[in-house]
Every structure is written in structure tokens, then in C-alpha cells.
C-alpha positions, -999 to 999 in steps of 0.1 A, spaced: 82 77 621 91 61 656 79 81 681 45 66 699 23 94 705 -14 85 719 -37 113 735 -71 103 749 -101 134 754 -136 132 772 -156 147 748 -180 183 752 -213 174 768 -220 200 740 -203 187 712 -232 166 700 -223 164 666 -192 155 660 -163 150 685 -124 137 686 -117 117 715 -82 101 704 -54 107 686 -21 91 678 7 76 654 32 49 661 52 31 637 31 -3 647 45 -41 645 24 -61 661 -11 -73 652 -46 -62 664 -69 -91 671 -103 -96 673 -106 -63 690 -141 -43 691 -134 -3 697 -170 16 718 -163 44 690 -155 47 655 -115 52 641 -97 60 611 -63 46 607 -41 59 583 -10 41 567 13 62 556 40 37 547 41 -5 549 15 -30 539 -4 -59 558 -38 -67 559 -73 -58 575 -105 -81 584 -136 -73 598 -167 -94 596 -182 -69 567 -153 -69 546 -134 -102 553 -94 -105 545 -82 -78 526 -47 -68 519 -39 -32 524 -8 -14 507 0 22 522 -7 54 516 -41 46 525 -69 44 555 -96 26 566 -122 27 590 -132 10 621 -171 7 633 -179 11 672 -186 -27 686 -176 -45 654 -151 -74 660 -115 -59 639 -81 -79 635 -53 -61 612 -16 -72 614 13 -52 597 34 -72 572 78 -79 588 87 -45 584 56 -27 605 40 0 588 37 37 596 3 47 611 -16 78 625 -52 76 643 -81 94 656 -111 79 676 -144 97 671 -181 96 678 -214 118 673 -247 123 655 -225 132 623 -214 98 617 -247 84 610 -248 105 581 -213 94 572 -228 59 571 -261 70 550 -247 84 526 -219 58 522 -190 83 529 -181 53 551 -192 21 547 -185 -15 566 -178 -35 536 -154 -16 518 -134 1 547 -104 5 532 -99 37 507 -63 39 488 -48 76 489 -35 94 457 -31 128 474 -13 116 507 2 149 518 -34 161 521 -44 134 546 -14 137 569 -17 180 575 -54 172 582 -41 142 609 -12 165 620 -35 193 625 -62 176 642 -34 158 667 -23 194 674 -58 207 683 -62 178 707 -29 187 727 -44 223 727 -69 208 754 -94 235 750 -128 237 737 -119 257 707 -94 230 699 -118 203 704 -139 220 682 -113 225 657 -104 187 656 -137 177 652 -135 200 616 -101 186 606 -115 148 613 -146 161 591 -127 169 565 -104 138 566 -135 122 561 -149 140 530 -109 139 516 -109 102 519 -144 98 499 -133 126 473 -104 102 465 -122 72 471 -145 82 446 -117 97 422 -132 129 424 -97 146 435 -85 133 396 -113 140 382 -114 178 384 -134 180 352 -160 156 363 -166 179 399 -166 210 380 -197 195 359 -210 180 385 -212 219 401 -233 226 367 -257 198 372 -262 208 404 -267 244 397 -292 234 364 -313 218 389 -313 246 414 -322 267 383 -350 243 377 -362 236 408 -400 247 406 -406 225 380 -415 189 381 -383 163 378 -381 135 360 -347 119 375 -346 96 346 -349 126 321 -327 144 335 -300 117 340 -308 110 304 -298 147 295 -263 146 313 -254 113 300 -262 94 332 -284 61 348 -301 76 374 -284 56 399 -247 73 394 -265 108 391 -282 106 426 -245 92 437 -227 114 424 -251 141 431 -252 133 467 -215 135 470 -217 163 458 -245 182 475 -251 161 509 -283 155 493 -302 133 466 -318 153 435 -357 149 450 -342 163 483 -323 189 468 -348 201 451 -372 201 481 -351 221 499 -349 244 472 -382 250 471 -389 254 509 -359 280 512 -374 300 481 -411 296 499 -397 315 528 -385 343 510 -417 345 491 -434 346 527 -416 368 541 -409 396 512 -442 390 496 -484 394 507 -490 365 486 -517 342 497 -502 306 513 -519 286 486 -500 311 459 -470 307 475 -472 270 471 -484 271 434 -451 296 428 -430 269 445 -447 239 420 -467 225 449 -502 231 437 -518 212 471 -515 239 493 -520 212 526 -495 194 515 -470 224 510 -480 231 546 -474 197 563 -439 193 550 -428 230 557 -441 224 592 -422 194 594 -390 210 579 -393 246 598 -412 231 629 -437 261 622 -469 268 600 -462 292 567 -484 313 585 -465 311 617 -432 313 598 -445 349 581 -456 364 612 -420 355 628 -409 379 600 -432 407 588 -421 425 558 -406 462 567 
């Protein structure tokens, strides 16, 4: 990789969830020293080695293929070794980044991700760059989708999930088990032990698989079933609450309103039975 390319875009005002504001590629030889960026960035090192330093992570050696995350308004430095490295990069922002950080998909203390499946990530970066070149609303939306896939691919490779297909299949079975039992009380410690894990491990792997910790996933499943019952039956509100495992109808109504923006009775009125 010898040609240097760079594209910068102003995000769409309506694209609040995730927007890619820049993309490029180059053979880098120079150090970046004590820099701050106004947005998030991801840098893919395809070949070469060097180091990255941030206040949160300290100085870390880096050997491609790998990528690293840079966080907005955080001082960082990095430098390829004498031979340089081949890099691709993207700048991004939006409210989805809060979820990436909250779910520990991107972490400041561990910004470097060693890659075991480089071709997949290179393809996603290439498609992202082509989408930005397109410079249309659809192109920007597609670039955001590619960035989201880069985040997920990196998270899977960081956890080793890409190399442990059986673990992913096992996790899918655990998710389905909790879905079937969602109306029953959940003892997380017992549920984790049933599947040979500690509660912390189960919570981490479950969140990576579904985007939600187990109890939040259970509550979502309960509320989804409640909506189905409200829309398709004439059961009383307190009966619906009991049917989804909540004995307190006032608590059920409060949680339902917090999640749906309306009361169970108002929801039923919106979707009358045919």
C-alpha cells in the first residue's frame, strides 16, 4: 500500500445513531504525537509494527494485523517502526458509540485488538471507503453500517469468538433457554452454574451475544409477551402482569410505561383485536 487516500464528510443531521466522517489509507512512516481528535477513530494496521500510547492504556506494542480505537478528546500518540506500516482508518461519531463503550465493545484501557481474520476487516474498510466516495445519503448510511460491522467483527475477534464457533453455538442455546424461561423467576447464579459458568462470565458472554445482560433480556422478553397478550386477548391488566411473571400490576404498568411510552391500557387501545 503506497498511495495515500483520505475522504472527509459532514454527517447527515438526521444520522444521529452512527455517522462516518472520514476514511483513508496510507503507508505510514511518521509518528503521531500528543494529538486529540474531536471524534472516535479506528485505525487498522494491516502489516508492520510499532506502538500506541494513551493515558488510559499506557504504551503498548502493536504488530499487524491489528486495529486500535481512539477516543474523542483524549491525547494519544503512535508510531510505526522504521519500515512503516500499512494502515486504513475511519472517523466516526453518534449516539451508538455510547452503547459500544457501555457494553465494553470498545475500551480505552484495552484499545488494541489483534486480528485473526484480516480479510474480513479489510473488506469492510474497503466497502466503507467506497460508500463515502459515493457521497449520497444512501452511501453515508451504508458507510455507517460497515463501521458498525467493523466494531462487531473486532469485538468478536477480541473475545476469541471468531475462533470458537462451538462456544457461539452454545451461547445461542443459552439465550434460547432463557427466552423460553423468561416468564419464570431468574436466579442468575443458579442459571450460570447450570451452564458451567460463573455469573460474571455468563453476563459478559450473554451481553456480547445479545447486546443485553440476562435480566434486561428477560424483562424485554416479558414486555414483548405482554404486548402480545394485550393486543390479542381480553385479559385484565393484572392478569397479564401475572402471566408474564410479575405479581404487582402497578410495577408492571410503571415498567411498561417506561419502556413503551404509554400505559398497558393505552397500548391495547392502539391495537384493538380484530
